[in-house]
Structure formats: C-alpha cells, structure tokens
C-alpha positions in Angstrom: 86.5 80.8 84.1 85.9 81.4 80.0 85.0 84.2 78.1 81.9 83.9 75.9 83.1 83.9 72.1 81.3 87.1 70.6 82.5 89.3 73.3 85.1 91.5 72.1 88.1 93.4 73.3 89.0 97.0 72.2 92.6 98.2 73.0 91.8 100.8 74.5 90.3 99.0 77.6 86.0 98.6 76.1 83.8 95.6 76.0 81.4 94.8 74.0 78.8 91.8 74.4 76.6 91.8 71.1 74.0 89.9 72.4 72.9 92.3 74.8 74.8 95.7 73.7 76.3 96.5 76.7 79.5 98.1 76.8 82.2 98.4 79.3 85.1 100.2 79.9 88.0 97.9 81.6 91.2 98.8 82.7 94.7 98.5 81.5 95.0 95.5 83.7 91.4 93.9 83.1 92.1 94.1 79.3 94.9 91.6 79.5 93.0 89.4 82.2 90.2 89.6 79.1 92.8 88.9 76.0 95.0 86.0 78.2 91.5 84.0 79.0 90.5 84.3 75.3 93.8 82.7 74.5 92.4 79.9 75.9 94.1 80.4 79.4 93.3 78.9 82.5 93.2 80.6 85.7 97.1 79.5 86.8 98.1 80.4 83.9 96.5 84.0 84.5 98.0 84.4 87.8 102.1 83.4 86.6 101.5 85.7 84.0 100.4 89.3 86.2 103.3 87.9 88.5 106.0 87.6 85.9 105.7 91.4 84.6 103.4 92.5 87.3 105.0 94.5 90.2 102.2 92.2 93.3 102.3 89.2 95.4 100.5 86.3 94.8 97.9 86.6 97.1 97.1 90.3 95.5 96.6 88.7 92.4 94.5 85.6 93.7 92.1 88.2 95.4 91.6 90.6 92.7 91.4 87.4 90.0 88.5 86.5 92.6 86.5 89.7 92.7 87.3 90.0 88.5 85.9 87.1 87.3 83.2 87.7 90.3 82.3 90.4 88.4 82.6 89.0 84.8 80.0 86.7 86.2 78.2 89.0 86.9 77.7 91.2 84.2 77.2 87.2 82.6 80.6 87.2 80.4 81.8 84.4 81.3 80.3 80.8 80.9 
C-alpha cells in the first residue's frame, strides 16, 4: 500500500490530488495513516504505530486500516 507521490496532505486534515483537482477531508487518525504511508511505512508498521499510540485492539486496527485502504483505492489515491 503506497500513497501516490503527488498527493498533498495538510496538517488540518485535507488531502489534495493535483492530478484530478479533487480534495478530501480526513480525520486525525486518517491523517496519521497517510503521513506514515508517505514515509513508506508498510501495513505492519502502520498497525504497530496505531497500537502503540492509540487505545485500540489489533482486530479493530486491521479492520479500520483495511476499510481506509479500500476507500483510498476507490478514489485512486494509492498505487
């Protein structure tokens, strides 16, 4: 799972795709996941980060990450 290189992410939670001109609003956790993806972290590293920094169990993290990834795929934001 790799975020396209040209995708811009603001600190306030906006995602911008300059290829299409589309912009999206994301929550704090989504913003953190995207930043980790921009740092080329793999899914296991993202899951580990989420478990260490948020009060959430592994099954919930995996499901939420899967759902988030599917959303990113549907908007063609990942490669």
